[in-house]
N, C-alpha and C positions, 0 to 999 in steps of 0.2 A: 481487614475485611473489605474487599472491593463495591462499589456500590452496584455492580448487576449481581450481586447476592442479594444485597438489601431490596432491590426491586428492580423491577423489569425497565434497562435504559429506554428511554425516548429517540427518536431517529437520529436529532441531531447528535446527542452523545453515542449511540451506535456507528454514526460515520466518523467523529472523532477520534472514537476507540480504533476503527479502522484504519484510519490515517498514522495516526502513534504508530500502532501495532505494525504498519509497512515502514514505518522510519526507522523501527526497530531493527526489523530484517534488513533494511538496505544497510545500518552500523553494522551487523553482523557478516556484511558480504554475502547473504541469502539474495541474493537479486531476483530471481525466480520467484520462490515465495513472497517477495515485497511485489511483484508486479501482480501476482493475483490476488494480492489481498487490495491492491490499489482497485482492481478491477472489479474486485465485491463491492469498492465506496459509492459503486456508480449505482444504487439504486432508487428506489422511489422517488420524492421530491428533489433527491441529490441529483439525479442523472444529467441534467444541464448543466451542474458545475463541472468547469474545466481542471479541476485539480488534480481529482485522482486520473485522468489520462496523459496529462503534463507528468506525474509522479509514475507512470506507467514507462511512458518515455525513457524521463530518466532514467531509471533501474535497467531498462535495457542497453543504454548507453553506458551505464555503469559496469553490467555483467559485460559486456564485450570489450571496453577498455581495460577490465580486470582480467581479459582471458590468456591463460597460456597462450594459444594460437590465435593469433592477430589474424589468423587467414579467415576465419567465422566473420569477420568484417565483410 
């Protein structure tokens, strides 16, 4: 049973959950999904955190570098 089913997650846990989910998507080469998740991690008190923005850029770069058509660059 996950913690979110036991009780509502606090903001820090929600933030960490989004980052972990984004990393999971990147590991599966689902870079666009990861970018969207990292974008969602910039909320509330975390809007000033730079990590989600950096991770969005990394997922974008990885998606282009893994693209079959390098003309996308």
